[in-house]
N, CA, C, O and the ligand as a Tripos MOL2 file, in Angstrom:
@<TRIPOS>MOLECULE
protein
  277   275    70     0     0
PROTEIN
NO_CHARGES

@<TRIPOS>ATOM
      1 N          -1.5940   -3.4620   11.6910 N.3       1 MET1
      2 CA         -3.0910   -3.8970   11.5420 C.3       1 MET1
      3 C          -3.1950   -5.3660   11.9850 C.2       1 MET1
      4 O          -2.3010   -6.1950   11.8140 O.2       1 MET1
      5 N          -4.3160   -5.5870   12.5410 N.am      2 GLU2
      6 CA         -4.4810   -6.9450   12.9840 C.3       2 GLU2
      7 C          -5.7950   -7.4560   12.1070 C.2       2 GLU2
      8 O          -6.6570   -6.6850   11.6870 O.2       2 GLU2
      9 N          -5.7940   -8.6710   11.9360 N.am      3 GLN3
     10 CA         -6.8820   -9.3070   11.2120 C.3       3 GLN3
     11 C          -7.6820  -10.1730   12.1730 C.2       3 GLN3
     12 O          -7.1290  -11.0510   12.8350 O.2       3 GLN3
     13 N          -8.8980   -9.9410   12.2420 N.am      4 THR4
     14 CA         -9.8430  -10.7370   13.1270 C.3       4 THR4
     15 C         -11.0680  -11.2000   12.2830 C.2       4 THR4
     16 O         -11.7210  -10.4300   11.5770 O.2       4 THR4
     17 N         -11.3090  -12.4860   12.4200 N.am      5 THR5
     18 CA        -12.4750  -12.9760   11.9060 C.3       5 THR5
     19 C         -13.5690  -13.4680   13.0020 C.2       5 THR5
     20 O         -13.3380  -14.3240   13.8560 O.2       5 THR5
     21 N         -14.6530  -12.8630   12.8540 N.am      6 LEU6
     22 CA        -15.8280  -13.1640   13.8670 C.3       6 LEU6
     23 C         -16.9090  -13.9560   13.1610 C.2       6 LEU6
     24 O         -17.2920  -13.7100   12.0180 O.2       6 LEU6
     25 N         -17.3800  -14.9460   13.9490 N.am      7 THR7
     26 CA        -18.5820  -15.6540   13.4200 C.3       7 THR7
     27 C         -19.7220  -15.0600   13.9580 C.2       7 THR7
     28 O         -19.7750  -14.9630   15.1840 O.2       7 THR7
     29 N         -20.8480  -14.5530   13.1310 N.am      8 VAL8
     30 CA        -21.8830  -13.8510   13.5230 C.3       8 VAL8
     31 C         -23.2030  -14.5230   13.1730 C.2       8 VAL8
     32 O         -23.3800  -14.9560   12.0350 O.2       8 VAL8
     33 N         -24.0620  -14.6150   14.0430 N.am      9 LYS9
     34 CA        -25.4700  -15.2930   13.7050 C.3       9 LYS9
     35 C         -26.4010  -14.2070   13.5580 C.2       9 LYS9
     36 O         -26.3200  -13.1730   14.2210 O.2       9 LYS9
     37 N         -27.3290  -14.4450   12.6530 N.am     10 GLY10
     38 CA        -28.4500  -13.5110   12.4380 C.3      10 GLY10
     39 C         -28.5250  -12.6840   11.2230 C.2      10 GLY10
     40 O         -29.5150  -12.0160   10.9270 O.2      10 GLY10
     41 N         -27.3140  -12.7620   10.4480 N.am     11 MET11
     42 CA        -27.2080  -11.8880    9.3020 C.3      11 MET11
     43 C         -27.8070  -12.8250    8.1410 C.2      11 MET11
     44 O         -27.4260  -13.9710    7.9000 O.2      11 MET11
     45 N         -28.8190  -12.1160    7.4680 N.am     12 SER12
     46 CA        -29.4820  -12.9720    6.4170 C.3      12 SER12
     47 C         -29.6030  -12.3410    5.0160 C.2      12 SER12
     48 O         -29.9630  -12.9930    4.0350 O.2      12 SER12
     49 N         -29.2720  -10.9940    4.9780 N.am     13 CYS13
     50 CA        -29.5470  -10.3890    3.6660 C.3      13 CYS13
     51 C         -28.6460   -9.3080    3.4410 C.2      13 CYS13
     52 O         -27.7760   -9.0640    4.2770 O.2      13 CYS13
     53 N         -28.7730   -8.5660    2.2910 N.am     14 GLY14
     54 CA        -27.8560   -7.5250    1.9360 C.3      14 GLY14
     55 C         -27.9520   -6.3910    2.9510 C.2      14 GLY14
     56 O         -26.9750   -5.6830    3.1940 O.2      14 GLY14
     57 N         -29.1310   -6.2220    3.5400 N.am     15 HIS15
     58 CA        -29.2780   -5.1390    4.5250 C.3      15 HIS15
     59 C         -28.4700   -5.4820    5.8100 C.2      15 HIS15
     60 O         -27.9140   -4.6060    6.4740 O.2      15 HIS15
     61 N         -28.4380   -6.6580    6.0880 N.am     16 CYS16
     62 CA        -27.6330   -7.0630    7.3190 C.3      16 CYS16
     63 C         -26.0400   -6.7980    7.0280 C.2      16 CYS16
     64 O         -25.2780   -6.3260    7.8720 O.2      16 CYS16
     65 N         -25.7030   -7.1340    5.8540 N.am     17 VAL17
     66 CA        -24.3520   -6.9210    5.4390 C.3      17 VAL17
     67 C         -23.9130   -5.4090    5.5220 C.2      17 VAL17
     68 O         -22.8450   -5.0070    5.9840 O.2      17 VAL17
     69 N         -24.9410   -4.6340    4.9850 N.am     18 LYS18
     70 CA        -24.6260   -3.3100    4.8880 C.3      18 LYS18
     71 C         -24.5350   -2.7710    6.3200 C.2      18 LYS18
     72 O         -23.5630   -2.0900    6.6480 O.2      18 LYS18
     73 N         -25.5640   -3.0690    7.2200 N.am     19 SER19
     74 CA        -25.4820   -2.4360    8.4590 C.3      19 SER19
     75 C         -24.2890   -2.8280    9.3190 C.2      19 SER19
     76 O         -23.7930   -2.0390   10.1240 O.2      19 SER19
     77 N         -23.8480   -4.0460    9.1320 N.am     20 VAL20
     78 CA        -22.4990   -4.4710    9.8220 C.3      20 VAL20
     79 C         -21.4080   -3.8260    9.2490 C.2      20 VAL20
     80 O         -20.5840   -3.3210   10.0110 O.2      20 VAL20
     81 N         -21.2360   -3.7410    7.9200 N.am     21 GLU21
     82 CA        -20.0620   -3.1810    7.3600 C.3      21 GLU21
     83 C         -20.0830   -1.5730    7.6510 C.2      21 GLU21
     84 O         -19.0440   -1.0040    7.9870 O.2      21 GLU21
     85 N         -21.2280   -0.9190    7.5170 N.am     22 ASP22
     86 CA        -21.2310    0.4340    7.7660 C.3      22 ASP22
     87 C         -20.7960    0.8480    9.2000 C.2      22 ASP22
     88 O         -19.9720    1.7290    9.4450 O.2      22 ASP22
     89 N         -21.4660    0.0890   10.1220 N.am     23 ASN23
     90 CA        -21.2460    0.4090   11.5990 C.3      23 ASN23
     91 C         -19.8760    0.0610   12.0250 C.2      23 ASN23
     92 O         -19.2360    0.8450   12.7260 O.2      23 ASN23
     93 N         -19.4040   -1.0370   11.6530 N.am     24 VAL24
     94 CA        -18.1010   -1.4540   12.0190 C.3      24 VAL24
     95 C         -17.1010   -0.6270   11.3770 C.2      24 VAL24
     96 O         -16.0930   -0.2950   12.0000 O.2      24 VAL24
     97 N         -17.3140   -0.2450   10.1000 N.am     25 GLY25
     98 CA        -16.4380    0.4410    9.2900 C.3      25 GLY25
     99 C         -16.1030    1.8470    9.6490 C.2      25 GLY25
    100 O         -15.0660    2.4180    9.3110 O.2      25 GLY25
    101 N         -17.1550    2.4070   10.4300 N.am     26 LYS26
    102 CA        -16.9820    3.7770   10.7700 C.3      26 LYS26
    103 C         -16.3370    3.8280   12.2070 C.2      26 LYS26
    104 O         -16.0580    4.9300   12.6800 O.2      26 LYS26
    105 N         -16.0810    2.6310   12.9420 N.am     27 LEU27
    106 CA        -15.1710    2.8040   14.1070 C.3      27 LEU27
    107 C         -13.7910    3.3740   13.8420 C.2      27 LEU27
    108 O         -13.1810    3.0760   12.8150 O.2      27 LEU27
    109 N         -13.3280    4.1380   14.6990 N.am     28 ALA28
    110 CA        -11.8510    4.6540   14.5970 C.3      28 ALA28
    111 C         -10.9940    3.5910   14.5850 C.2      28 ALA28
    112 O         -11.2340    2.7620   15.4620 O.2      28 ALA28
    113 N         -10.0070    3.3360   13.8190 N.am     29 GLY29
    114 CA         -9.1100    2.2280   14.0190 C.3      29 GLY29
    115 C          -9.4790    1.1130   13.0560 C.2      29 GLY29
    116 O          -8.6300    0.2410   12.8740 O.2      29 GLY29
    117 N         -10.5530    1.0390   12.4650 N.am     30 VAL30
    118 CA        -10.9750   -0.0590   11.5260 C.3      30 VAL30
    119 C         -10.6250    0.3290   10.0620 C.2      30 VAL30
    120 O         -11.1060    1.3130    9.5010 O.2      30 VAL30
    121 N          -9.7860   -0.4940    9.5220 N.am     31 GLU31
    122 CA         -9.2800   -0.2430    8.1560 C.3      31 GLU31
    123 C         -10.2930   -0.7430    7.1190 C.2      31 GLU31
    124 O         -10.6800   -0.0220    6.2000 O.2      31 GLU31
    125 N         -10.7150   -2.0260    7.3010 N.am     32 SER32
    126 CA        -11.6290   -2.5080    6.4010 C.3      32 SER32
    127 C         -12.4800   -3.5890    7.1670 C.2      32 SER32
    128 O         -12.0740   -4.1690    8.1740 O.2      32 SER32
    129 N         -13.7550   -3.8010    6.5530 N.am     33 VAL33
    130 CA        -14.6010   -4.8650    7.0920 C.3      33 VAL33
    131 C         -15.2900   -5.6190    5.8310 C.2      33 VAL33
    132 O         -15.6450   -5.0370    4.8060 O.2      33 VAL33
    133 N         -15.4030   -6.8380    6.0430 N.am     34 SER34
    134 CA        -15.8140   -7.6280    4.8800 C.3      34 SER34
    135 C         -16.7420   -8.6900    5.4620 C.2      34 SER34
    136 O         -16.2390   -9.5020    6.2390 O.2      34 SER34
    137 N         -18.0050   -8.7740    5.1800 N.am     35 VAL35
    138 CA        -19.0550   -9.6900    5.6290 C.3      35 VAL35
    139 C         -18.9980  -10.9290    4.5170 C.2      35 VAL35
    140 O         -18.9830  -10.6590    3.3160 O.2      35 VAL35
    141 N         -18.9720  -12.1040    4.9250 N.am     36 ASN36
    142 CA        -19.3300  -13.2410    4.0880 C.3      36 ASN36
    143 C         -20.5970  -13.8770    4.6500 C.2      36 ASN36
    144 O         -20.6340  -14.5860    5.6560 O.2      36 ASN36
    145 N         -21.7100  -13.5110    3.8210 N.am     37 LEU37
    146 CA        -23.1090  -13.9160    4.2950 C.3      37 LEU37
    147 C         -23.2180  -15.4320    4.3620 C.2      37 LEU37
    148 O         -23.7300  -15.9840    5.3360 O.2      37 LEU37
    149 N         -22.7200  -16.1220    3.2890 N.am     38 ASP38
    150 CA        -22.8540  -17.5690    3.3210 C.3      38 ASP38
    151 C         -22.1400  -18.2990    4.4780 C.2      38 ASP38
    152 O         -22.6140  -19.3110    4.9950 O.2      38 ASP38
    153 N         -21.0070  -17.7500    4.8460 N.am     39 ALA39
    154 CA        -20.2350  -18.3900    5.8660 C.3      39 ALA39
    155 C         -20.4920  -17.7950    7.2130 C.2      39 ALA39
    156 O         -19.9860  -18.3140    8.2090 O.2      39 ALA39
    157 N         -21.3370  -16.6120    7.3090 N.am     40 GLY40
    158 CA        -21.6790  -16.1650    8.5080 C.3      40 GLY40
    159 C         -20.4380  -15.5380    9.3140 C.2      40 GLY40
    160 O         -20.3560  -15.5700   10.5420 O.2      40 GLY40
    161 N         -19.5240  -14.9880    8.4950 N.am     41 THR41
    162 CA        -18.3870  -14.4110    9.1770 C.3      41 THR41
    163 C         -18.2080  -12.8620    8.8330 C.2      41 THR41
    164 O         -18.7080  -12.3430    7.8340 O.2      41 THR41
    165 N         -17.5250  -12.2620    9.6700 N.am     42 VAL42
    166 CA        -17.1160  -10.8830    9.5620 C.3      42 VAL42
    167 C         -15.6130  -10.7620    9.6740 C.2      42 VAL42
    168 O         -15.0150  -11.0790   10.7020 O.2      42 VAL42
    169 N         -15.0330  -10.3080    8.6180 N.am     43 GLN43
    170 CA        -13.4200  -10.2760    8.7310 C.3      43 GLN43
    171 C         -13.1260   -8.7420    8.6920 C.2      43 GLN43
    172 O         -13.5000   -7.9600    7.8180 O.2      43 GLN43
    173 N         -12.4150   -8.4700    9.7590 N.am     44 VAL44
    174 CA        -11.9900   -7.0530   10.0480 C.3      44 VAL44
    175 C         -10.5570   -6.8550   10.0250 C.2      44 VAL44
    176 O          -9.8380   -7.6710   10.6010 O.2      44 VAL44
    177 N         -10.0630   -5.8550    9.4190 N.am     45 SER45
    178 CA         -8.7080   -5.4060    9.6000 C.3      45 SER45
    179 C          -8.6110   -4.1280   10.4290 C.2      45 SER45
    180 O          -9.1080   -3.0720   10.0370 O.2      45 SER45
    181 N          -7.9810   -4.2470   11.5450 N.am     46 HIS46
    182 CA         -8.1570   -3.1220   12.5470 C.3      46 HIS46
    183 C          -6.8350   -2.9060   13.3840 C.2      46 HIS46
    184 O          -6.0250   -3.8070   13.6030 O.2      46 HIS46
    185 N          -6.7200   -1.6850   13.7980 N.am     47 ASP47
    186 CA         -5.6770   -1.3490   14.8280 C.3      47 ASP47
    187 C          -6.2770   -1.5690   16.1560 C.2      47 ASP47
    188 O          -7.1000   -0.7700   16.6040 O.2      47 ASP47
    189 N          -5.8960   -2.6290   16.8110 N.am     48 SER48
    190 CA         -6.4370   -3.0620   18.1250 C.3      48 SER48
    191 C          -6.1510   -2.0470   19.2900 C.2      48 SER48
    192 O          -6.7350   -2.1280   20.3710 O.2      48 SER48
    193 N          -5.2570   -1.1310   19.0140 N.am     49 THR49
    194 CA         -5.1030   -0.0330   20.1150 C.3      49 THR49
    195 C          -6.1770    0.9080   20.0270 C.2      49 THR49
    196 O          -6.4100    1.6010   21.0170 O.2      49 THR49
    197 N          -6.9490    1.0530   18.8660 N.am     50 GLN50
    198 CA         -8.0120    1.9760   18.7500 C.3      50 GLN50
    199 C          -9.4240    1.2130   18.7020 C.2      50 GLN50
    200 O         -10.4050    1.7120   19.2530 O.2      50 GLN50
    201 N          -9.4890    0.0550   18.0640 N.am     51 ALA51
    202 CA        -10.6850   -0.6590   18.0800 C.3      51 ALA51
    203 C         -10.2870   -2.1390   18.2640 C.2      51 ALA51
    204 O          -9.7830   -2.8140   17.3660 O.2      51 ALA51
    205 N         -10.5380   -2.5450   19.4050 N.am     52 ASP52
    206 CA        -10.0680   -3.9190   19.8940 C.3      52 ASP52
    207 C         -11.3490   -4.8170   19.5270 C.2      52 ASP52
    208 O         -12.4100   -4.3490   19.1160 O.2      52 ASP52
    209 N         -11.0950   -6.1340   19.7310 N.am     53 ARG53
    210 CA        -11.9910   -7.1350   19.3260 C.3      53 ARG53
    211 C         -13.3810   -6.9710   20.1520 C.2      53 ARG53
    212 O         -14.4710   -7.1340   19.6030 O.2      53 ARG53
    213 N         -13.2600   -6.6830   21.3190 N.am     54 SER54
    214 CA        -14.6070   -6.4600   22.0850 C.3      54 SER54
    215 C         -15.3030   -5.3010   21.6410 C.2      54 SER54
    216 O         -16.5320   -5.3610   21.6220 O.2      54 SER54
    217 N         -14.6540   -4.1150   21.2320 N.am     55 LYS55
    218 CA        -15.4290   -3.0080   20.6630 C.3      55 LYS55
    219 C         -16.0730   -3.3320   19.4710 C.2      55 LYS55
    220 O         -17.1780   -2.8530   19.2140 O.2      55 LYS55
    221 N         -15.4280   -4.1930   18.6200 N.am     56 ILE56
    222 CA        -16.0240   -4.5700   17.2820 C.3      56 ILE56
    223 C         -17.2870   -5.5370   17.5940 C.2      56 ILE56
    224 O         -18.3250   -5.4530   16.9380 O.2      56 ILE56
    225 N         -17.1230   -6.3970   18.5780 N.am     57 GLU57
    226 CA        -18.3020   -7.2710   18.8770 C.3      57 GLU57
    227 C         -19.4120   -6.5540   19.3910 C.2      57 GLU57
    228 O         -20.5640   -6.8600   19.0820 O.2      57 GLU57
    229 N         -19.1050   -5.5080   20.2450 N.am     58 GLU58
    230 CA        -20.1460   -4.7400   20.8880 C.3      58 GLU58
    231 C         -20.9260   -4.0020   19.6420 C.2      58 GLU58
    232 O         -22.1560   -3.9910   19.5840 O.2      58 GLU58
    233 N         -20.1770   -3.4530   18.7580 N.am     59 THR59
    234 CA        -20.8370   -2.7260   17.7350 C.3      59 THR59
    235 C         -21.8130   -3.6750   16.8370 C.2      59 THR59
    236 O         -22.9120   -3.3200   16.4110 O.2      59 THR59
    237 N         -21.2430   -4.8740   16.6400 N.am     60 ILE60
    238 CA        -22.0990   -5.8850   15.8680 C.3      60 ILE60
    239 C         -23.3080   -6.3090   16.5590 C.2      60 ILE60
    240 O         -24.3310   -6.5890   15.9350 O.2      60 ILE60
    241 N         -23.2160   -6.3700   17.9400 N.am     61 GLU61
    242 CA        -24.3470   -6.7180   18.7500 C.3      61 GLU61
    243 C         -25.4480   -5.6160   18.7340 C.2      61 GLU61
    244 O         -26.6620   -5.8150   18.6890 O.2      61 GLU61
    245 N         -24.7730   -4.3640   18.7810 N.am     62 GLU62
    246 CA        -25.7810   -3.2460   18.8980 C.3      62 GLU62
    247 C         -26.7300   -3.2550   17.6600 C.2      62 GLU62
    248 O         -27.8680   -2.7880   17.7070 O.2      62 GLU62
    249 N         -26.1580   -3.8420   16.5050 N.am     63 GLN63
    250 CA        -27.0380   -3.8690   15.3050 C.3      63 GLN63
    251 C         -28.0590   -4.9910   15.3360 C.2      63 GLN63
    252 O         -28.8620   -5.1510   14.4170 O.2      63 GLN63
    253 N         -28.0130   -5.7520   16.3950 N.am     64 GLY64
    254 CA        -28.9830   -6.8930   16.5790 C.3      64 GLY64
    255 C         -28.4900   -8.3650   16.2340 C.2      64 GLY64
    256 O         -29.2670   -9.3170   16.1620 O.2      64 GLY64
    257 N         -27.1280   -8.4530   16.0290 N.am     65 TYR65
    258 CA        -26.6790   -9.7150   15.6450 C.3      65 TYR65
    259 C         -25.9460  -10.3840   16.7950 C.2      65 TYR65
    260 O         -25.4850   -9.6780   17.6920 O.2      65 TYR65
    261 N         -25.8120  -11.6980   16.8210 N.am     66 ASP66
    262 CA        -24.8650  -12.3140   17.8540 C.3      66 ASP66
    263 C         -23.5990  -12.7930   17.4050 C.2      66 ASP66
    264 O         -23.4690  -13.4820   16.3930 O.2      66 ASP66
    265 N         -22.6420  -12.4260   18.1670 N.am     67 VAL67
    266 CA        -21.2470  -12.7860   17.8530 C.3      67 VAL67
    267 C         -20.9930  -14.1210   18.5990 C.2      67 VAL67
    268 O         -21.1560  -14.1380   19.8190 O.2      67 VAL67
    269 N         -20.6080  -15.2270   17.9500 N.am     68 VAL68
    270 CA        -20.4660  -16.4430   18.5180 C.3      68 VAL68
    271 C         -19.0960  -16.4720   19.1500 C.2      68 VAL68
    272 O         -18.1450  -16.1200   18.4530 O.2      68 VAL68
    273 N         -18.8900  -16.8620   20.4230 N.am     69 GLN69
    274 CA        -17.7700  -16.8710   21.0450 C.3      69 GLN69
    275 C         -17.0930  -18.2640   20.9670 C.2      69 GLN69
    276 O         -16.0060  -18.4530   21.5120 O.2      69 GLN69
    277 CU        -30.8520   -8.6710    6.5660 Cu       70 CU70
@<TRIPOS>BOND
     1     1     2 1
     2     2     3 1
     3     3     4 2
     4     3     5 am
     5     5     6 1
     6     6     7 1
     7     7     8 2
     8     7     9 am
     9     9    10 1
    10    10    11 1
    11    11    12 2
    12    11    13 am
    13    13    14 1
    14    14    15 1
    15    15    16 2
    16    15    17 am
    17    17    18 1
    18    18    19 1
    19    19    20 2
    20    19    21 am
    21    21    22 1
    22    22    23 1
    23    23    24 2
    24    23    25 am
    25    25    26 1
    26    26    27 1
    27    27    28 2
    28    27    29 am
    29    29    30 1
    30    30    31 1
    31    31    32 2
    32    31    33 am
    33    33    34 1
    34    34    35 1
    35    35    36 2
    36    35    37 am
    37    37    38 1
    38    38    39 1
    39    39    40 2
    40    39    41 am
    41    41    42 1
    42    42    43 1
    43    43    44 2
    44    43    45 am
    45    45    46 1
    46    46    47 1
    47    47    48 2
    48    47    49 am
    49    49    50 1
    50    50    51 1
    51    51    52 2
    52    51    53 am
    53    53    54 1
    54    54    55 1
    55    55    56 2
    56    55    57 am
    57    57    58 1
    58    58    59 1
    59    59    60 2
    60    59    61 am
    61    61    62 1
    62    62    63 1
    63    63    64 2
    64    63    65 am
    65    65    66 1
    66    66    67 1
    67    67    68 2
    68    67    69 am
    69    69    70 1
    70    70    71 1
    71    71    72 2
    72    71    73 am
    73    73    74 1
    74    74    75 1
    75    75    76 2
    76    75    77 am
    77    77    78 1
    78    78    79 1
    79    79    80 2
    80    79    81 am
    81    81    82 1
    82    82    83 1
    83    83    84 2
    84    83    85 am
    85    85    86 1
    86    86    87 1
    87    87    88 2
    88    87    89 am
    89    89    90 1
    90    90    91 1
    91    91    92 2
    92    91    93 am
    93    93    94 1
    94    94    95 1
    95    95    96 2
    96    95    97 am
    97    97    98 1
    98    98    99 1
    99    99   100 2
   100    99   101 am
   101   101   102 1
   102   102   103 1
   103   103   104 2
   104   103   105 am
   105   105   106 1
   106   106   107 1
   107   107   108 2
   108   107   109 am
   109   109   110 1
   110   110   111 1
   111   111   112 2
   112   111   113 am
   113   113   114 1
   114   114   115 1
   115   115   116 2
   116   115   117 am
   117   117   118 1
   118   118   119 1
   119   119   120 2
   120   119   121 am
   121   121   122 1
   122   122   123 1
   123   123   124 2
   124   123   125 am
   125   125   126 1
   126   126   127 1
   127   127   128 2
   128   127   129 am
   129   129   130 1
   130   130   131 1
   131   131   132 2
   132   131   133 am
   133   133   134 1
   134   134   135 1
   135   135   136 2
   136   135   137 am
   137   137   138 1
   138   138   139 1
   139   139   140 2
   140   139   141 am
   141   141   142 1
   142   142   143 1
   143   143   144 2
   144   143   145 am
   145   145   146 1
   146   146   147 1
   147   147   148 2
   148   147   149 am
   149   149   150 1
   150   150   151 1
   151   151   152 2
   152   151   153 am
   153   153   154 1
   154   154   155 1
   155   155   156 2
   156   155   157 am
   157   157   158 1
   158   158   159 1
   159   159   160 2
   160   159   161 am
   161   161   162 1
   162   162   163 1
   163   163   164 2
   164   163   165 am
   165   165   166 1
   166   166   167 1
   167   167   168 2
   168   167   169 am
   169   169   170 1
   170   170   171 1
   171   171   172 2
   172   171   173 am
   173   173   174 1
   174   174   175 1
   175   175   176 2
   176   175   177 am
   177   177   178 1
   178   178   179 1
   179   179   180 2
   180   179   181 am
   181   181   182 1
   182   182   183 1
   183   183   184 2
   184   183   185 am
   185   185   186 1
   186   186   187 1
   187   187   188 2
   188   187   189 am
   189   189   190 1
   190   190   191 1
   191   191   192 2
   192   191   193 am
   193   193   194 1
   194   194   195 1
   195   195   196 2
   196   195   197 am
   197   197   198 1
   198   198   199 1
   199   199   200 2
   200   199   201 am
   201   201   202 1
   202   202   203 1
   203   203   204 2
   204   203   205 am
   205   205   206 1
   206   206   207 1
   207   207   208 2
   208   207   209 am
   209   209   210 1
   210   210   211 1
   211   211   212 2
   212   211   213 am
   213   213   214 1
   214   214   215 1
   215   215   216 2
   216   215   217 am
   217   217   218 1
   218   218   219 1
   219   219   220 2
   220   219   221 am
   221   221   222 1
   222   222   223 1
   223   223   224 2
   224   223   225 am
   225   225   226 1
   226   226   227 1
   227   227   228 2
   228   227   229 am
   229   229   230 1
   230   230   231 1
   231   231   232 2
   232   231   233 am
   233   233   234 1
   234   234   235 1
   235   235   236 2
   236   235   237 am
   237   237   238 1
   238   238   239 1
   239   239   240 2
   240   239   241 am
   241   241   242 1
   242   242   243 1
   243   243   244 2
   244   243   245 am
   245   245   246 1
   246   246   247 1
   247   247   248 2
   248   247   249 am
   249   249   250 1
   250   250   251 1
   251   251   252 2
   252   251   253 am
   253   253   254 1
   254   254   255 1
   255   255   256 2
   256   255   257 am
   257   257   258 1
   258   258   259 1
   259   259   260 2
   260   259   261 am
   261   261   262 1
   262   262   263 1
   263   263   264 2
   264   263   265 am
   265   265   266 1
   266   266   267 1
   267   267   268 2
   268   267   269 am
   269   269   270 1
   270   270   271 1
   271   271   272 2
   272   271   273 am
   273   273   274 1
   274   274   275 1
   275   275   276 2
@<TRIPOS>SUBSTRUCTURE
     1 MET1         2 RESIDUE 1 A MET
     2 GLU2         6 RESIDUE 1 A GLU
     3 GLN3        10 RESIDUE 1 A GLN
     4 THR4        14 RESIDUE 1 A THR
     5 THR5        18 RESIDUE 1 A THR
     6 LEU6        22 RESIDUE 1 A LEU
     7 THR7        26 RESIDUE 1 A THR
     8 VAL8        30 RESIDUE 1 A VAL
     9 LYS9        34 RESIDUE 1 A LYS
    10 GLY10       38 RESIDUE 1 A GLY
    11 MET11       42 RESIDUE 1 A MET
    12 SER12       46 RESIDUE 1 A SER
    13 CYS13       50 RESIDUE 1 A CYS
    14 GLY14       54 RESIDUE 1 A GLY
    15 HIS15       58 RESIDUE 1 A HIS
    16 CYS16       62 RESIDUE 1 A CYS
    17 VAL17       66 RESIDUE 1 A VAL
    18 LYS18       70 RESIDUE 1 A LYS
    19 SER19       74 RESIDUE 1 A SER
    20 VAL20       78 RESIDUE 1 A VAL
    21 GLU21       82 RESIDUE 1 A GLU
    22 ASP22       86 RESIDUE 1 A ASP
    23 ASN23       90 RESIDUE 1 A ASN
    24 VAL24       94 RESIDUE 1 A VAL
    25 GLY25       98 RESIDUE 1 A GLY
    26 LYS26      102 RESIDUE 1 A LYS
    27 LEU27      106 RESIDUE 1 A LEU
    28 ALA28      110 RESIDUE 1 A ALA
    29 GLY29      114 RESIDUE 1 A GLY
    30 VAL30      118 RESIDUE 1 A VAL
    31 GLU31      122 RESIDUE 1 A GLU
    32 SER32      126 RESIDUE 1 A SER
    33 VAL33      130 RESIDUE 1 A VAL
    34 SER34      134 RESIDUE 1 A SER
    35 VAL35      138 RESIDUE 1 A VAL
    36 ASN36      142 RESIDUE 1 A ASN
    37 LEU37      146 RESIDUE 1 A LEU
    38 ASP38      150 RESIDUE 1 A ASP
    39 ALA39      154 RESIDUE 1 A ALA
    40 GLY40      158 RESIDUE 1 A GLY
    41 THR41      162 RESIDUE 1 A THR
    42 VAL42      166 RESIDUE 1 A VAL
    43 GLN43      170 RESIDUE 1 A GLN
    44 VAL44      174 RESIDUE 1 A VAL
    45 SER45      178 RESIDUE 1 A SER
    46 HIS46      182 RESIDUE 1 A HIS
    47 ASP47      186 RESIDUE 1 A ASP
    48 SER48      190 RESIDUE 1 A SER
    49 THR49      194 RESIDUE 1 A THR
    50 GLN50      198 RESIDUE 1 A GLN
    51 ALA51      202 RESIDUE 1 A ALA
    52 ASP52      206 RESIDUE 1 A ASP
    53 ARG53      210 RESIDUE 1 A ARG
    54 SER54      214 RESIDUE 1 A SER
    55 LYS55      218 RESIDUE 1 A LYS
    56 ILE56      222 RESIDUE 1 A ILE
    57 GLU57      226 RESIDUE 1 A GLU
    58 GLU58      230 RESIDUE 1 A GLU
    59 THR59      234 RESIDUE 1 A THR
    60 ILE60      238 RESIDUE 1 A ILE
    61 GLU61      242 RESIDUE 1 A GLU
    62 GLU62      246 RESIDUE 1 A GLU
    63 GLN63      250 RESIDUE 1 A GLN
    64 GLY64      254 RESIDUE 1 A GLY
    65 TYR65      258 RESIDUE 1 A TYR
    66 ASP66      262 RESIDUE 1 A ASP
    67 VAL67      266 RESIDUE 1 A VAL
    68 VAL68      270 RESIDUE 1 A VAL
    69 GLN69      274 RESIDUE 1 A GLN
    70 CU70       277 GROUP 0 **** ****
C-alpha cells in the first residue's frame, strides 16, 4: 500500500468530506481515505497498480474540487 496526501481546494463542509471520501473510497485499490477539512488535505492509502495518483486526482476533480499540484 502506498500513502498519498493530496492538497485539495474547495472542500468546505461535511458534505464535501463525504462526497470525496465516498467516491475515492469506492475506487478499486483504495484501502482508506481520510479528509482533513481544516488542512484541506486528502490522505489516501492505496494500491497504485489499481488506483494510481492520477486516478484519485481525477475522481476528486469529478466531484468539483481542485487538486493543487
Ligand atoms: Cu461542502
